[in-house]
VMD Tcl script that draws the C-alpha trace (Angstrom):
set ca {
  {-7.97 48.57 -12.45}
  {-4.25 49.09 -11.96}
  {-1.77 46.73 -13.55}
  {-0.52 45.41 -10.18}
  {-4.08 44.86 -8.94}
  {-4.93 43.05 -12.17}
  {-1.97 40.70 -11.77}
  {-2.93 40.01 -8.15}
  {-6.55 39.33 -9.15}
  {-5.43 36.92 -11.88}
  {-3.12 35.10 -9.46}
  {-5.89 34.69 -6.90}
  {-8.31 33.50 -9.58}
  {-5.90 30.86 -10.87}
  {-5.06 29.73 -7.35}
  {-8.74 29.40 -6.53}
  {-9.42 27.38 -9.68}
  {-6.50 25.08 -9.02}
  {-7.67 24.53 -5.47}
  {-11.22 23.79 -6.58}
  {-9.91 21.13 -8.99}
  {-8.03 19.25 -6.28}
  {-9.89 16.08 -5.46}
  {-10.50 14.86 -1.95}
  {-9.59 11.22 -1.17}
  {-12.33 8.97 -2.47}
  {-12.74 5.20 -2.36}
  {-13.09 3.28 -5.62}
  {-13.35 -0.41 -6.42}
  {-16.20 -1.32 -4.13}
  {-16.58 -1.67 -0.39}
  {-13.44 -2.02 1.65}
  {-13.07 -2.45 5.38}
  {-9.96 -0.63 6.52}
  {-9.02 1.07 3.26}
  {-9.05 4.43 5.06}
  {-5.86 3.33 6.83}
  {-3.92 4.31 3.72}
  {-4.73 7.92 4.66}
  {-3.44 7.64 8.24}
  {0.20 8.57 7.68}
  {-0.58 12.05 9.00}
  {2.00 14.75 8.35}
  {5.01 12.45 8.07}
  {7.23 12.88 5.03}
  {6.92 9.67 3.05}
  {9.74 8.22 0.96}
  {10.00 5.20 -1.33}
  {11.39 3.08 1.53}
  {9.85 2.29 4.92}
  {11.09 0.04 7.72}
  {8.40 -1.45 9.95}
  {8.83 -2.02 13.70}
  {10.74 -5.12 14.85}
  {12.50 -5.61 11.51}
  {15.96 -5.81 13.07}
  {14.90 -8.35 15.71}
  {12.76 -10.50 13.39}
  {13.76 -14.15 12.99}
  {12.57 -14.06 9.37}
  {13.36 -10.67 7.92}
  {11.50 -9.65 4.78}
  {12.23 -7.17 2.02}
  {9.10 -6.40 0.00}
  {9.69 -4.46 -3.22}
  {8.02 -3.59 -6.48}
  {7.18 -0.96 -9.06}
  {3.83 0.75 -9.54}
  {2.89 1.57 -13.13}
  {0.36 3.87 -14.72}
  {-2.74 2.21 -16.25}
  {-0.78 1.63 -19.49}
  {1.30 -0.93 -17.60}
  {4.56 0.62 -18.82}
  {5.01 4.12 -17.40}
  {6.21 4.30 -13.76}
  {3.69 6.01 -11.50}
  {5.12 8.77 -9.30}
  {3.59 10.04 -6.07}
  {1.56 6.92 -5.28}
  {1.23 6.00 -1.59}
  {1.24 2.28 -0.87}
  {0.26 1.01 2.56}
  {0.72 -2.50 3.97}
  {-0.13 -4.25 7.21}
  {0.24 -7.82 8.43}
  {0.58 -10.09 11.46}
  {3.74 -10.95 13.34}
  {5.33 -14.41 13.23}
  {2.73 -15.68 15.72}
  {-0.13 -14.64 13.46}
  {-1.20 -11.73 15.70}
  {-1.76 -8.10 14.74}
  {0.26 -6.74 17.67}
  {-0.76 -3.58 19.52}
  {0.74 -1.52 22.34}
  {-2.53 -0.19 23.73}
  {-2.28 3.42 22.58}
  {-3.34 2.88 18.97}
  {-5.78 5.14 17.20}
  {-7.82 4.75 14.03}
  {-7.29 1.57 12.07}
  {-4.14 0.78 14.03}
  {-6.47 -0.66 16.67}
  {-7.29 -3.42 14.18}
  {-4.20 -3.49 11.98}
  {-1.68 -3.29 14.80}
  {1.69 -1.58 14.59}
  {3.19 -3.78 11.88}
  {2.13 -1.40 9.17}
  {3.85 1.14 6.98}
  {3.60 3.61 4.11}
  {5.86 4.31 1.16}
  {5.54 6.86 -1.64}
  {6.87 6.19 -5.09}
  {9.37 8.47 -6.78}
  {9.80 9.05 -10.53}
  {10.80 5.40 -11.03}
  {7.59 4.11 -9.42}
  {9.50 1.88 -7.01}
  {8.72 1.09 -3.36}
  {10.38 -1.01 -0.65}
  {9.31 -2.20 2.80}
  {11.61 -3.86 5.33}
  {9.56 -5.98 7.69}
  {9.11 -9.63 8.73}
  {7.49 -12.73 7.29}
  {3.97 -12.95 8.80}
  {2.61 -16.11 10.40}
  {-0.72 -17.93 10.24}
  {-3.59 -16.82 12.45}
  {-3.62 -18.90 15.67}
  {-6.77 -20.65 14.40}
  {-4.74 -21.81 11.36}
  {-7.65 -21.46 8.96}
  {-6.12 -18.75 6.77}
  {-2.80 -18.67 4.90}
  {-0.19 -16.17 6.02}
  {-0.70 -12.93 4.12}
  {0.02 -9.22 3.71}
  {-2.63 -6.58 2.91}
  {-1.69 -3.83 0.40}
  {-3.61 -0.64 -0.45}
  {-2.84 2.37 -2.64}
  {-3.66 6.07 -2.66}
  {-3.23 7.74 -6.05}
  {-2.19 11.40 -6.43}
  {-5.69 12.31 -7.62}
  {-7.24 10.96 -4.41}
  {-8.44 7.53 -5.54}
  {-7.70 4.81 -3.01}
  {-8.48 1.10 -2.98}
  {-7.22 -2.30 -1.90}
  {-4.94 -4.48 -3.99}
  {-4.80 -8.25 -4.25}
  {-3.57 -9.74 -0.97}
  {-0.08 -11.25 -0.85}
  {-0.06 -14.99 -0.16}
  {2.99 -17.25 -0.14}
  {3.70 -20.06 -2.54}
  {3.96 -23.39 -0.72}
  {1.79 -22.36 2.25}
  {-0.06 -25.51 3.33}
  {-3.23 -23.46 3.97}
  {-3.26 -21.96 0.48}
  {-6.13 -23.13 -1.73}
  {-7.77 -22.20 -5.04}
  {-10.10 -19.78 -3.25}
  {-7.11 -17.56 -2.53}
  {-6.08 -17.37 -6.19}
  {-7.83 -14.79 -8.38}
  {-7.97 -14.98 -12.17}
  {-8.32 -11.17 -12.27}
  {-6.11 -9.92 -9.44}
  {-6.64 -6.36 -8.28}
  {-3.56 -4.43 -9.36}
  {-2.93 -6.73 -12.30}
  {-0.44 -9.18 -10.80}
  {-0.96 -12.51 -9.00}
  {-1.21 -12.33 -5.24}
  {0.62 -15.63 -4.67}
  {4.32 -14.84 -4.49}
  {7.49 -16.82 -3.89}
  {9.72 -16.06 -0.92}
  {13.32 -15.97 -2.09}
  {16.10 -16.20 0.49}
  {19.04 -13.87 -0.09}
  {21.68 -14.17 2.61}
  {19.81 -13.52 5.87}
  {16.67 -11.95 4.40}
  {13.66 -13.13 2.43}
  {12.73 -11.08 -0.63}
  {9.45 -10.54 -2.49}
  {9.20 -8.54 -5.71}
  {5.77 -7.75 -7.10}
  {4.63 -4.91 -9.35}
  {1.22 -3.24 -9.61}
  {-0.71 -1.46 -12.37}
  {-2.97 1.35 -11.27}
  {-6.65 0.66 -11.83}
  {-6.12 -2.81 -13.30}
  {-9.09 -5.05 -12.40}
  {-10.49 -2.38 -10.06}
  {-14.30 -2.18 -10.51}
  {-15.58 1.28 -11.40}
  {-12.09 2.68 -11.91}
}
mol new
graphics top color blue
foreach p $ca { graphics top sphere $p radius 0.5 }
foreach p [lrange $ca 0 end-1] q [lrange $ca 1 end] { graphics top cylinder $p $q radius 0.2 }
display resetview
């Protein structure tokens, strides 16, 4: 075996091993309707900031921020995809009619961000409204996809002071490690939410 052939063989072997160790996306934490939507960003280049449709025209603009930490709760987690979706101010998941995949259910008010070395993410969107039936508090659904392929849903965002909020919406062991009930803070002409997450915290089977 020549030296150059040996180097090539070693390179191919290492590449093959590395490829075989890459994990495919896999759901953890129990059953989840719609969790696969976190995978639907396609080939777009994700950054730590995403602006959802209708943000500029929204009557109640919302800035949703936070930091995602490793399971130790201290080290920022890089390369984590976080996906959110929610209703518009009328409590509807709006669609345009050409949606595919989970967008048919989640509507177009959805977005993806990917954390950098500091673990931070930001979404610019709008404050959601109650469902027209007014039997559920206004809320935002978050999900994460970890670099190793694990994906799962996190505790739903609810809003402090919502007249439809009850004890059944408050978990003593919130998925992601932080309470889902958050306070809307008004800063100039925009509402702000800041909530952090810890990977794997209170996720069954993690």
